[in-house]
TITORNU-897019 format. One record per atom (N, C-alpha, C): residue number from 1; residue in three letters; atom name; x, y, z. Coordinates in pm, 1 decimal. Layout:
residues N
+-----+------+------+----------+----------+----------+
: seq : type : atom :       c1 :       c2 :       c3 :
+-----+------+------+----------+----------+----------+
: NUM :  ALA :   CA :        X :        Y :        Z :
...
+-----+------+------+----------+----------+----------+
//
This chain:
residues 73
+-----+------+------+----------+----------+----------+
: seq : type : atom :       c1 :       c2 :       c3 :
+-----+------+------+----------+----------+----------+
:   1 :  MET :    N :  -2018.2 :   1421.1 :   -332.6 :
:   1 :  MET :   CA :  -1967.7 :   1362.7 :   -439.2 :
:   1 :  MET :    C :  -2033.3 :   1267.6 :   -529.1 :
:   2 :  THR :    N :  -1979.1 :   1213.7 :   -649.5 :
:   2 :  THR :   CA :  -2013.8 :   1197.6 :   -743.8 :
:   2 :  THR :    C :  -2007.5 :   1005.5 :   -833.4 :
:   3 :  THR :    N :  -2061.4 :    930.3 :   -811.4 :
:   3 :  THR :   CA :  -2039.7 :    804.1 :   -893.9 :
:   3 :  THR :    C :  -1964.4 :    823.4 :  -1010.8 :
:   4 :  THR :    N :  -1861.2 :    703.8 :   -984.1 :
:   4 :  THR :   CA :  -1777.2 :    681.0 :  -1110.9 :
:   4 :  THR :    C :  -1873.9 :    574.1 :  -1194.1 :
:   5 :  PRO :    N :  -1801.5 :    550.2 :  -1325.0 :
:   5 :  PRO :   CA :  -1855.5 :    395.9 :  -1376.5 :
:   5 :  PRO :    C :  -1734.2 :    316.1 :  -1361.9 :
:   6 :  GLY :    N :  -1627.3 :    312.9 :  -1315.0 :
:   6 :  GLY :   CA :  -1546.3 :    230.5 :  -1209.3 :
:   6 :  GLY :    C :  -1497.9 :    241.4 :  -1376.3 :
:   7 :  THR :    N :  -1435.1 :    374.5 :  -1456.9 :
:   7 :  THR :   CA :  -1339.3 :    374.2 :  -1459.8 :
:   7 :  THR :    C :  -1222.1 :    488.0 :  -1460.7 :
:   8 :  GLY :    N :  -1253.4 :    465.8 :  -1341.6 :
:   8 :  GLY :   CA :  -1176.8 :    628.2 :  -1245.0 :
:   8 :  GLY :    C :  -1175.4 :    614.2 :  -1138.6 :
:   9 :  TYR :    N :  -1159.1 :    830.2 :  -1088.9 :
:   9 :  TYR :   CA :  -1124.6 :    789.4 :   -957.9 :
:   9 :  TYR :    C :  -1257.1 :    815.8 :   -911.1 :
:  10 :  GLY :    N :  -1280.3 :    782.1 :   -783.7 :
:  10 :  GLY :   CA :  -1426.8 :    878.2 :   -723.2 :
:  10 :  GLY :    C :  -1530.6 :    746.6 :   -616.9 :
:  11 :  ILE :    N :  -1602.7 :    769.4 :   -557.4 :
:  11 :  ILE :   CA :  -1673.3 :    631.7 :   -511.6 :
:  11 :  ILE :    C :  -1735.6 :    586.6 :   -509.5 :
:  12 :  ASN :    N :  -1700.9 :    418.9 :   -550.5 :
:  12 :  ASN :   CA :  -1786.1 :    356.4 :   -628.2 :
:  12 :  ASN :    C :  -1921.6 :    285.2 :   -548.4 :
:  13 :  PRO :    N :  -2051.8 :    292.7 :   -503.6 :
:  13 :  PRO :   CA :  -2099.2 :    287.1 :   -372.9 :
:  13 :  PRO :    C :  -2132.0 :    116.4 :   -401.7 :
:  14 :  THR :    N :  -2185.7 :     45.4 :   -475.5 :
:  14 :  THR :   CA :  -2177.6 :    -30.5 :   -551.8 :
:  14 :  THR :    C :  -2048.0 :   -183.6 :   -567.9 :
:  15 :  TYR :    N :  -1907.3 :   -153.0 :   -498.5 :
:  15 :  TYR :   CA :  -1801.3 :   -206.6 :   -557.4 :
:  15 :  TYR :    C :  -1818.3 :   -291.3 :   -434.3 :
:  16 :  GLY :    N :  -1886.3 :   -306.8 :   -315.1 :
:  16 :  GLY :   CA :  -1768.8 :   -386.4 :   -161.8 :
:  16 :  GLY :    C :  -1667.5 :   -220.8 :   -164.7 :
:  17 :  ASN :    N :  -1611.1 :   -293.8 :    -27.3 :
:  17 :  ASN :   CA :  -1577.2 :   -211.3 :     58.4 :
:  17 :  ASN :    C :  -1395.1 :   -250.1 :     86.1 :
:  18 :  TYR :    N :  -1439.5 :   -408.5 :      6.3 :
:  18 :  TYR :   CA :  -1246.5 :   -420.1 :     52.0 :
:  18 :  TYR :    C :  -1114.0 :   -348.6 :    -26.0 :
:  19 :  VAL :    N :  -1054.6 :   -297.5 :     37.5 :
:  19 :  VAL :   CA :   -980.6 :   -238.2 :    -29.8 :
:  19 :  VAL :    C :   -781.1 :   -366.1 :    -67.7 :
:  20 :  GLY :    N :   -805.2 :   -393.8 :     16.1 :
:  20 :  GLY :   CA :   -666.7 :   -502.8 :    -25.6 :
:  20 :  GLY :    C :   -623.7 :   -509.6 :     99.0 :
:  21 :  SER :    N :   -514.9 :   -569.0 :    137.7 :
:  21 :  SER :   CA :   -447.7 :   -549.6 :    261.9 :
:  21 :  SER :    C :   -245.7 :   -669.3 :    220.1 :
:  22 :  GLU :    N :   -232.3 :   -559.0 :    299.0 :
:  22 :  GLU :   CA :    -83.5 :   -609.2 :    254.9 :
:  22 :  GLU :    C :     27.9 :   -637.0 :    371.3 :
:  23 :  LEU :    N :    131.4 :   -683.4 :    296.6 :
:  23 :  LEU :   CA :    239.1 :   -794.5 :    440.4 :
:  23 :  LEU :    C :    420.2 :   -670.3 :    425.3 :
:  24 :  ASP :    N :    437.8 :   -654.0 :    556.1 :
:  24 :  ASP :   CA :    570.3 :   -599.5 :    587.0 :
:  24 :  ASP :    C :    615.1 :   -706.0 :    636.3 :
:  25 :  LEU :    N :    758.3 :   -654.1 :    559.2 :
:  25 :  LEU :   CA :    881.9 :   -759.3 :    647.3 :
:  25 :  LEU :    C :    981.3 :   -635.7 :    643.0 :
:  26 :  VAL :    N :   1009.3 :   -623.6 :    822.4 :
:  26 :  VAL :   CA :   1065.5 :   -521.7 :    829.7 :
:  26 :  VAL :    C :   1195.1 :   -593.2 :    933.0 :
:  27 :  ALA :    N :   1327.0 :   -478.2 :    868.5 :
:  27 :  ALA :   CA :   1455.9 :   -509.0 :    993.2 :
:  27 :  ALA :    C :   1490.6 :   -414.0 :    985.7 :
:  28 :  THR :    N :   1587.1 :   -414.5 :   1145.8 :
:  28 :  THR :   CA :   1583.0 :   -294.0 :   1225.2 :
:  28 :  THR :    C :   1775.1 :   -343.9 :   1265.8 :
:  29 :  TYR :    N :   1854.5 :   -215.7 :   1260.9 :
:  29 :  TYR :   CA :   2031.1 :   -285.7 :   1293.9 :
:  29 :  TYR :    C :   1978.3 :   -141.7 :   1420.6 :
:  30 :  ALA :    N :   2089.8 :   -197.8 :   1487.4 :
:  30 :  ALA :   CA :   2080.9 :    -99.2 :   1583.3 :
:  30 :  ALA :    C :   2252.5 :      4.3 :   1560.3 :
:  31 :  ILE :    N :   2300.9 :    110.5 :   1515.4 :
:  31 :  ILE :   CA :   2400.3 :    168.7 :   1490.2 :
:  31 :  ILE :    C :   2456.5 :    223.5 :   1574.5 :
:  32 :  ARG :    N :   2445.1 :    337.9 :   1636.3 :
:  32 :  ARG :   CA :   2476.6 :    345.5 :   1781.4 :
:  32 :  ARG :    C :   2290.6 :    293.0 :   1904.8 :
:  33 :  PRO :    N :   2348.5 :    385.4 :   2077.2 :
:  33 :  PRO :   CA :   2201.6 :    433.5 :   2138.7 :
:  33 :  PRO :    C :   2094.3 :    537.8 :   2062.9 :
:  34 :  TYR :    N :   2163.1 :    604.9 :   2019.5 :
:  34 :  TYR :   CA :   2061.1 :    649.8 :   1951.9 :
:  34 :  TYR :    C :   2022.6 :    668.2 :   1813.9 :
:  35 :  ALA :    N :   2105.7 :    649.8 :   1739.4 :
:  35 :  ALA :   CA :   2082.0 :    571.1 :   1553.7 :
:  35 :  ALA :    C :   2036.8 :    467.0 :   1581.7 :
:  36 :  SER :    N :   1961.7 :    417.5 :   1448.5 :
:  36 :  SER :   CA :   1973.0 :    269.1 :   1345.0 :
:  36 :  SER :    C :   1872.3 :    270.4 :   1267.3 :
:  37 :  ALA :    N :   1910.6 :    224.8 :   1177.6 :
:  37 :  ALA :   CA :   1847.7 :    142.4 :   1008.1 :
:  37 :  ALA :    C :   1838.6 :    105.9 :   1050.2 :
:  38 :  GLN :    N :   1712.6 :     78.0 :    921.7 :
:  38 :  GLN :   CA :   1514.1 :     21.1 :    915.9 :
:  38 :  GLN :    C :   1528.5 :     24.1 :    698.3 :
:  39 :  ALA :    N :   1551.7 :   -117.2 :    735.2 :
:  39 :  ALA :   CA :   1499.9 :   -188.2 :    520.4 :
:  39 :  ALA :    C :   1348.2 :   -275.1 :    574.2 :
:  40 :  GLY :    N :   1228.1 :   -196.7 :    493.0 :
:  40 :  GLY :   CA :   1143.2 :   -288.1 :    409.9 :
:  40 :  GLY :    C :   1122.6 :   -305.0 :    327.8 :
:  41 :  TYR :    N :   1034.3 :   -385.6 :    331.7 :
:  41 :  TYR :   CA :    983.5 :   -453.0 :    177.4 :
:  41 :  TYR :    C :    827.6 :   -488.0 :    200.1 :
:  42 :  GLY :    N :    774.0 :   -468.7 :    168.4 :
:  42 :  GLY :   CA :    567.8 :   -455.3 :    167.4 :
:  42 :  GLY :    C :    554.5 :   -493.7 :     51.8 :
:  43 :  HIS :    N :    422.1 :   -580.0 :     18.4 :
:  43 :  HIS :   CA :    334.3 :   -675.0 :    -72.0 :
:  43 :  HIS :    C :    156.9 :   -614.6 :     14.5 :
:  44 :  PHE :    N :    122.7 :   -574.2 :   -142.5 :
:  44 :  PHE :   CA :    -34.7 :   -563.2 :   -127.5 :
:  44 :  PHE :    C :    -70.3 :   -582.0 :   -216.8 :
:  45 :  PHE :    N :   -188.8 :   -660.7 :   -178.1 :
:  45 :  PHE :   CA :   -247.8 :   -724.2 :   -252.4 :
:  45 :  PHE :    C :   -365.0 :   -672.1 :   -285.1 :
:  46 :  VAL :    N :   -384.1 :   -675.9 :   -399.2 :
:  46 :  VAL :   CA :   -532.7 :   -586.6 :   -429.0 :
:  46 :  VAL :    C :   -599.8 :   -648.2 :   -417.0 :
:  47 :  GLY :    N :   -732.6 :   -617.6 :   -343.2 :
:  47 :  GLY :   CA :   -962.2 :   -611.5 :   -313.1 :
:  47 :  GLY :    C :   -968.0 :   -601.2 :   -457.1 :
:  48 :  ASP :    N :  -1125.1 :   -636.9 :   -464.9 :
:  48 :  ASP :   CA :  -1186.4 :   -605.2 :   -528.2 :
:  48 :  ASP :    C :  -1299.8 :   -477.4 :   -583.5 :
:  49 :  TYR :    N :  -1188.2 :   -364.8 :   -494.9 :
:  49 :  TYR :   CA :  -1288.2 :   -252.0 :   -525.2 :
:  49 :  TYR :    C :  -1172.0 :   -213.1 :   -573.7 :
:  50 :  VAL :    N :  -1065.8 :   -207.4 :   -447.1 :
:  50 :  VAL :   CA :   -925.0 :   -173.6 :   -584.9 :
:  50 :  VAL :    C :   -956.6 :   -233.7 :   -819.5 :
:  51 :  LYS :    N :  -1008.3 :   -382.1 :   -802.5 :
:  51 :  LYS :   CA :   -983.5 :   -400.9 :   -907.2 :
:  51 :  LYS :    C :  -1136.8 :   -362.5 :   -988.8 :
:  52 :  ARG :    N :  -1214.6 :   -318.7 :   -945.1 :
:  52 :  ARG :   CA :  -1301.6 :   -359.5 :   -944.0 :
:  52 :  ARG :    C :  -1321.9 :   -158.2 :  -1041.0 :
:  53 :  SER :    N :  -1300.6 :    -87.9 :   -980.6 :
:  53 :  SER :   CA :  -1261.2 :     79.0 :   -958.8 :
:  53 :  SER :    C :  -1203.2 :     37.8 :  -1090.1 :
:  54 :  LEU :    N :  -1100.7 :     29.9 :  -1097.1 :
:  54 :  LEU :   CA :   -923.3 :     -4.4 :  -1216.5 :
:  54 :  LEU :    C :   -929.7 :    -53.6 :  -1338.4 :
:  55 :  SER :    N :  -1045.7 :    -37.2 :  -1315.8 :
:  55 :  SER :   CA :  -1193.4 :   -197.5 :  -1432.9 :
:  55 :  SER :    C :  -1101.8 :   -130.2 :  -1536.7 :
:  56 :  ALA :    N :  -1094.7 :    -60.5 :  -1623.4 :
:  56 :  ALA :   CA :  -1058.3 :    -13.6 :  -1750.7 :
:  56 :  ALA :    C :   -924.8 :     19.0 :  -1752.3 :
:  57 :  ILE :    N :   -799.5 :     53.0 :  -1726.1 :
:  57 :  ILE :   CA :   -720.4 :     66.2 :  -1700.7 :
:  57 :  ILE :    C :   -654.7 :    -40.8 :  -1602.7 :
:  58 :  GLY :    N :   -678.9 :   -157.7 :  -1538.0 :
:  58 :  GLY :   CA :   -612.0 :   -233.0 :  -1492.9 :
:  58 :  GLY :    C :   -541.3 :   -249.5 :  -1312.9 :
:  59 :  SER :    N :   -518.7 :   -387.3 :  -1288.2 :
:  59 :  SER :   CA :   -538.6 :   -286.8 :  -1113.4 :
:  59 :  SER :    C :   -435.9 :   -448.5 :  -1130.0 :
:  60 :  SER :    N :   -321.3 :   -412.5 :  -1028.7 :
:  60 :  SER :   CA :   -239.9 :   -563.1 :  -1005.7 :
:  60 :  SER :    C :   -157.2 :   -460.2 :   -861.7 :
:  61 :  ASP :    N :   -101.9 :   -638.8 :   -819.0 :
:  61 :  ASP :   CA :    -60.2 :   -613.3 :   -674.4 :
:  61 :  ASP :    C :     57.1 :   -574.1 :   -664.3 :
:  62 :  ALA :    N :     39.8 :   -479.5 :   -526.9 :
:  62 :  ALA :   CA :    218.5 :   -369.9 :   -591.3 :
:  62 :  ALA :    C :    319.2 :   -378.7 :   -459.8 :
:  63 :  ASP :    N :    451.4 :   -410.0 :   -471.7 :
:  63 :  ASP :   CA :    545.2 :   -450.8 :   -391.1 :
:  63 :  ASP :    C :    659.5 :   -271.2 :   -410.6 :
:  64 :  PHE :    N :    700.1 :   -306.0 :   -297.8 :
:  64 :  PHE :   CA :    820.0 :   -201.2 :   -208.9 :
:  64 :  PHE :    C :    946.2 :   -223.6 :   -161.0 :
:  65 :  VAL :    N :   1019.4 :   -116.5 :   -151.2 :
:  65 :  VAL :   CA :   1089.4 :   -147.1 :    -54.6 :
:  65 :  VAL :    C :   1113.1 :    -36.4 :     15.2 :
:  66 :  TYR :    N :   1224.3 :    -28.5 :     94.5 :
:  66 :  TYR :   CA :   1262.1 :     75.2 :    163.4 :
:  66 :  TYR :    C :   1337.0 :     54.8 :    274.5 :
:  67 :  VAL :    N :   1430.3 :    214.0 :    280.8 :
:  67 :  VAL :   CA :   1564.5 :    192.7 :    329.0 :
:  67 :  VAL :    C :   1565.2 :    347.1 :    467.6 :
:  68 :  GLN :    N :   1642.6 :    317.9 :    605.2 :
:  68 :  GLN :   CA :   1594.5 :    489.4 :    652.2 :
:  68 :  GLN :    C :   1675.6 :    529.7 :    848.8 :
:  69 :  VAL :    N :   1733.6 :    573.3 :    771.4 :
:  69 :  VAL :   CA :   1801.5 :    594.3 :    901.7 :
:  69 :  VAL :    C :   1734.7 :    661.2 :   1015.0 :
:  70 :  LEU :    N :   1740.4 :    628.2 :   1139.1 :
:  70 :  LEU :   CA :   1669.5 :    631.7 :   1183.7 :
:  70 :  LEU :    C :   1672.0 :    701.0 :   1360.6 :
:  71 :  PHE :    N :   1711.2 :    832.9 :   1410.8 :
:  71 :  PHE :   CA :   1809.1 :    960.8 :   1482.3 :
:  71 :  PHE :    C :   1698.6 :    944.6 :   1584.8 :
:  72 :  ASN :    N :   1704.8 :    912.6 :   1717.9 :
:  72 :  ASN :   CA :   1650.0 :    888.5 :   1863.2 :
:  72 :  ASN :    C :   1666.0 :   1059.9 :   2004.5 :
:  73 :  PHE :    N :   1603.7 :   1150.8 :   1938.6 :
:  73 :  PHE :   CA :   1628.4 :   1238.5 :   2011.3 :
:  73 :  PHE :    C :   1606.4 :   1246.7 :   2247.3 :
+-----+------+------+----------+----------+----------+
//
């Protein structure tokens, strides 16, 4: 694999290895004994590796939400 100058995707061996951290909040509701609904929120805190690797285009923390239904067989 080749390295990149920090302006795109690739391996940057001099940038350290801390990608970031994530915090998740999840709520679950039992609809039936075999089915449940789940909603969640996540926040990703960008680490130094991502900041330096994407310095040309910028990087910032990311938020996401999701809703799902789970069926147990």
